[in-house]
LUMRO-232640 format. One record per residue (C-alpha): residue in one letter; x, y, z negated. Coordinates in steps of 0.5 Angstrom, whole numbers, padded with zeros to 4 digits, always signed. Last residue first. Example, Ala and Ser with C-alpha at 12.3 -4.5 7.8 and 13.67 -1.06 7.14 Angstrom:
REM residues 2
S+0027-0002-0014
A+0025-0009-0016
END
This chain:
REM residues 429
Y-0010-0033-0010
A-0010-0028-0016
V-0007-0022-0018
Y-0007-0019-0026
P-0008-0013-0030
G-0014-0015-0032
K-0018-0018-0037
G-0020-0025-0037
A-0020-0030-0031
S-0028-0029-0031
T-0027-0022-0030
S-0027-0016-0035
A-0023-0010-0033
G-0017-0007-0038
E-0013-0006-0032
I-0016-0007-0025
A-0016-0014-0022
T-0012-0015-0015
F-0015-0021-0012
V-0012-0025-0006
N-0016-0030-0001
R-0011-0033+0003
G-0010-0034+0011
F-0005-0028+0012
L-0004-0024+0005
F+0003-0026+0004
P+0004-0023+0011
L+0002-0016+0008
G+0008-0016+0003
W+0011-0020-0002
D+0016-0015-0005
F+0021-0019-0009
G+0024-0015-0014
D+0031-0014-0016
G+0033-0007-0014
G+0029-0003-0009
L+0033-0003-0003
S+0030-0009+0000
A+0033-0014+0005
A+0028-0016+0011
A+0023-0021+0013
I+0019-0023+0019
D+0014-0029+0019
N+0007-0027+0019
F+0007-0022+0024
A+0001-0017+0026
T+0000-0011+0031
A+0003-0015+0037
A+0004-0012+0043
D+0012-0013+0043
N+0011-0020+0043
N+0017-0024+0045
M+0022-0018+0044
F+0019-0017+0036
L+0019-0024+0035
T+0026-0025+0038
R+0029-0019+0034
A+0026-0021+0027
N+0028-0028+0027
G+0024-0032+0023
V+0023-0033+0016
T+0017-0038+0013
F+0013-0038+0007
A+0011-0043+0002
V+0009-0041-0005
A+0010-0045-0011
G+0006-0044-0018
N+0006-0041-0025
T+0001-0038-0030
G+0005-0037-0036
N+0000-0030-0038
T+0006-0026-0035
G+0005-0029-0029
Q+0011-0033-0025
N+0012-0034-0018
V+0016-0040-0015
A+0019-0039-0008
T+0019-0044-0002
L+0022-0043+0005
A+0021-0046+0012
Q+0027-0042+0016
S+0026-0041+0024
S+0032-0042+0027
A+0038-0038+0028
P+0036-0033+0022
C+0035-0026+0024
Y+0034-0022+0018
F+0032-0015+0018
G+0037-0010+0014
S+0039-0007+0020
L+0035-0008+0026
G+0036-0001+0030
P+0044-0003+0030
D+0043-0010+0033
T+0046-0015+0028
C+0040-0018+0025
S+0042-0021+0018
A+0043-0028+0017
L+0039-0031+0011
A+0043-0035+0005
S+0045-0028+0002
S+0039-0026+0000
N+0035-0019-0002
F+0028-0019-0002
F+0023-0015+0003
L+0017-0019+0006
Y+0014-0014+0012
N+0009-0009+0013
S+0009-0007+0005
G+0002-0003+0004
S-0001-0010+0002
D+0003-0011-0004
I+0004-0017-0008
F+0009-0016-0013
S+0016-0018-0016
N+0020-0014-0021
A+0024-0020-0025
Y+0027-0023-0018
T+0030-0029-0021
T+0035-0032-0016
G+0037-0040-0015
N+0034-0040-0008
F+0028-0036-0010
L+0024-0035-0017
T+0019-0029-0017
T+0017-0026-0023
F+0011-0021-0024
D+0010-0014-0024
G+0005-0008-0025
A+0010-0004-0029
G+0006-0006-0035
D+0007-0013-0034
L+0002-0017-0029
G-0001-0024-0031
Y-0002-0029-0025
A-0009-0031-0024
Q-0010-0038-0020
A-0015-0038-0015
S-0020-0044-0015
G-0026-0040-0014
L-0025-0033-0016
A-0032-0031-0014
N-0032-0025-0009
N-0038-0027-0004
S-0042-0030-0009
R-0043-0023-0013
T-0039-0020-0019
G-0034-0025-0019
I-0028-0020-0017
G-0031-0013-0015
L-0030-0010-0008
V-0029-0014-0002
L-0024-0011+0003
S-0025-0015+0009
G-0021-0018+0016
A-0020-0017+0023
V-0013-0018+0027
N-0012-0013+0033
V-0006-0017+0036
A-0003-0023+0033
G+0004-0026+0032
G+0009-0031+0034
A+0007-0035+0028
A+0000-0036+0029
I-0005-0032+0025
A-0009-0034+0018
P-0015-0030+0017
L-0015-0024+0012
Q-0019-0023+0006
I-0017-0018+0001
L-0021-0018-0006
V-0022-0012-0010
G-0022-0010-0018
N-0027-0009-0024
N-0031-0004-0021
D-0037-0008-0017
S-0042-0004-0020
P-0042+0004-0022
L-0036+0005-0018
M-0030+0009-0022
A-0026+0003-0022
V-0026+0002-0014
P-0024+0010-0014
H-0017+0008-0017
A-0016+0015-0020
V-0011+0021-0018
Q-0011+0025-0025
K-0016+0029-0028
G-0019+0024-0033
Q-0011+0022-0035
A-0010+0029-0038
L-0005+0033-0034
A+0002+0035-0036
T+0005+0040-0032
P+0011+0041-0027
S+0011+0048-0024
C+0008+0051-0018
A+0008+0058-0015
Q+0004+0057-0009
G-0003+0055-0010
G-0005+0062-0013
P-0003+0059-0020
C+0000+0052-0018
A+0000+0047-0024
Y+0004+0041-0022
Y+0004+0033-0023
T+0009+0028-0021
G+0016+0030-0019
P+0018+0033-0026
I+0015+0030-0032
I+0011+0034-0037
A+0009+0030-0043
G+0003+0026-0046
A-0002+0026-0040
C+0004+0024-0035
P+0006+0018-0039
G-0001+0016-0041
G-0003+0015-0034
C+0001+0016-0027
D-0003+0013-0021
Q-0009+0012-0025
L-0014+0006-0027
F-0008+0001-0025
S-0008-0005-0022
G-0008-0003-0014
V-0013-0001-0010
G-0009+0005-0007
L-0013+0008-0001
L-0007+0011+0004
G-0009+0017+0009
N-0010+0018+0016
G-0005+0013+0018
G+0002+0012+0020
L+0005+0016+0014
S+0010+0020+0019
A+0005+0020+0025
V-0001+0022+0021
T+0003+0028+0018
D+0006+0029+0011
N+0011+0024+0010
A+0016+0029+0007
V+0023+0027+0008
G+0028+0025+0002
T+0028+0024-0006
N+0029+0032-0008
S+0023+0034-0005
C+0019+0034-0011
T+0024+0037-0016
A+0025+0042-0011
P+0018+0045-0011
V+0014+0044-0004
T+0011+0051-0002
S+0005+0050+0003
F-0001+0049-0002
D-0006+0052+0001
P-0004+0048+0008
D-0006+0042+0004
A+0000+0037+0006
I-0003+0031+0003
I-0010+0032+0000
Q-0009+0028-0007
L-0016+0025-0010
P-0020+0026-0016
V-0026+0022-0016
S-0033+0026-0017
A-0037+0020-0016
A-0036+0013-0014
T-0040+0011-0008
E-0042+0004-0005
G-0044+0001+0002
A-0037+0000+0004
L-0033+0005+0000
T-0036+0011-0001
I-0032+0017-0004
D-0035+0023-0008
A-0030+0028-0008
L-0025+0032-0013
K-0019+0035-0011
V-0011+0034-0012
S-0007+0039-0008
G-0001+0036-0004
W+0006+0033-0003
L+0008+0026-0001
Y+0015+0024-0002
S+0021+0020+0002
S+0027+0016+0001
V+0025+0011-0005
F+0018+0014-0006
Q+0016+0020-0009
T+0008+0022-0010
C+0008+0030-0012
E+0001+0032-0014
A-0002+0039-0014
V-0007+0042-0019
P-0011+0049-0019
D-0010+0053-0026
N-0016+0052-0031
S-0011+0053-0036
A-0013+0045-0038
D-0011+0043-0031
T-0015+0044-0025
Q-0018+0040-0019
R-0020+0044-0013
Q-0027+0042-0011
L-0028+0039-0003
S-0032+0044+0001
S-0025+0047+0005
L-0023+0040+0007
N-0029+0038+0011
G-0025+0036+0017
V-0020+0032+0013
A-0015+0029+0018
S-0011+0035+0018
A-0010+0034+0011
I-0007+0027+0011
L-0011+0023+0005
R-0009+0020-0001
L-0014+0016-0005
G-0012+0013-0011
T-0007+0007-0014
S-0001+0004-0011
G+0002-0003-0009
T-0005-0006-0007
D-0005-0001-0001
V-0010-0001+0004
I-0008+0004+0010
V-0014+0009+0012
H-0015+0009+0019
D-0022+0012+0019
I-0025+0018+0016
T-0032+0018+0015
Q-0034+0026+0013
C-0039+0029+0009
V-0043+0035+0007
A-0049+0031+0004
T-0048+0034-0003
G-0046+0032-0010
P-0039+0032-0010
A-0036+0034-0003
C-0036+0028+0001
V-0031+0023+0003
K-0033+0017+0007
V-0027+0012+0008
S-0026+0007+0014
V-0021+0001+0013
F-0014+0000+0016
P-0009-0006+0014
T-0002-0004+0017
N+0002-0011+0019
V+0005-0007+0025
A+0003+0000+0027
G+0004+0003+0034
T+0007+0010+0032
A+0001+0015+0030
G-0002+0021+0033
A-0008+0018+0035
P-0010+0012+0029
G-0006+0006+0029
T-0004+0000+0033
D-0009-0005+0030
L-0010-0009+0024
T-0017-0008+0022
I-0020-0008+0015
A-0028-0008+0015
A-0031-0006+0008
V-0035-0011+0004
N-0039-0009-0002
S-0046-0007+0001
A-0045-0014+0005
A-0043-0017+0011
A-0040-0024+0010
A-0033-0025+0007
S-0028-0027+0012
T-0025-0034+0009
G-0018-0035+0008
S-0015-0041+0010
G-0008-0043+0007
S-0001-0043+0008
T+0003-0037+0009
S+0008-0033+0013
S+0012-0028+0010
G+0013-0020+0012
S+0015-0014+0008
A+0016-0006+0009
T+0015+0000+0013
A+0015-0001+0021
I+0021-0003+0026
P+0017-0004+0032
I+0022-0006+0038
A+0021-0003+0045
V+0025-0008+0050
G+0030-0005+0054
G+0031+0000+0060
G+0037-0002+0064
G+0043-0005+0063
G+0049-0006+0065
G+0054-0009+0060
G+0052-0009+0053
G+0046-0012+0049
G+0039-0010+0050
C+0036-0006+0044
G+0034+0000+0049
T+0028+0002+0045
L+0027+0002+0037
V+0020+0004+0035
L+0018+0007+0028
A+0012+0005+0024
A+0010+0010+0019
L+0008+0008+0012
G+0012+0012+0008
A+0019+0013+0010
A+0022+0008+0015
I+0027+0003+0014
A+0027+0004+0006
L+0021+0000+0005
H+0020-0002-0002
M+0016+0003-0005
G+0017+0004-0013
R+0010+0003-0016
M+0005+0009-0018
G+0008+0016-0020
I+0011+0015-0027
R+0006+0009-0029
R+0009+0004-0025
T+0015+0006-0023
F+0019+0009-0017
T+0013+0008-0012
K+0010+0002-0009
M+0007+0001-0002
END
């Protein structure tokens, strides 16, 4: 899941079909003529491709958190291609803690964001304040939606490792109920479990903060706000150390990036897939790069993809995108109104693209695009697909969504962090 720009908000979210990460359901897609009930077709948030290779699940260790791809938490619409982990959140320096399940793993953003209704110990979390000691709130804007909420401090435990006093966002904090117009002007709010598709969002992308230098050096509407009394919020600059931060980068060890491991799945889809979020790159035997190639990223967290004669300059790997998103006139679009934007080729298409990193690395990627309508109808119980794609409304980028990760070890290195492949930011697979 990307927001508009790398440093002003995180990265631009390339799902326009569903706001945020929620999975919608389209019913009654039968043709004309008589009819009857129809098949439930899940229309979720972003991307899809099939891949080759065989990822190996990490052994249980203190730096390994379990990933599940299931139907999502209570209150959410049935999820498709949504990777969930559990996160432990504590009031800083205390044992007042809660473990929150079904938090979405997102390599396209930075920072932990939790739905307020899912946080039972909300009142114990310390408010983040600006230089004037006013409480701080944040707006995270996407193509057609936004997240609004307070910034608080918490000790965050991932797997068996804890980062202390990490700034995170509490979405729909009831003490910050008035949303500024400069935040809400991008569309609808993703402020519930149902609309977000999970209890929260764990951004484990390539950057240390979700905005960084631009928000520290200038007042940028649609990012950070000072909120005296929690209500009269106005845009403000905010020091980098106070911004919503990458929790992995704040760990005492295994803090240079992450590895996501998901198994290969069948072309027709799978139910309840299990994988691993491994902390660190090259810090232990279970997160070694091995033969993975590192692809350098630019200041927006992007590399270049070449496909079918087109150069997609702003491309990225994003576990928070459900499907593969790119624009191509070579693939037939679905004609069902509820599947607008999805591709429905007459037969499954085996395709190849080339990714190019800023460090000069380039390599071919094999992927498959199937008929979205057929796949949804034939396996409406599936929680994972590796061969569904849709057009992007996000410009000239190629969004390698979650299906890119099936059957691969995919690493995301944090900016400035040292690894055996050099300093981040980069992705490797």
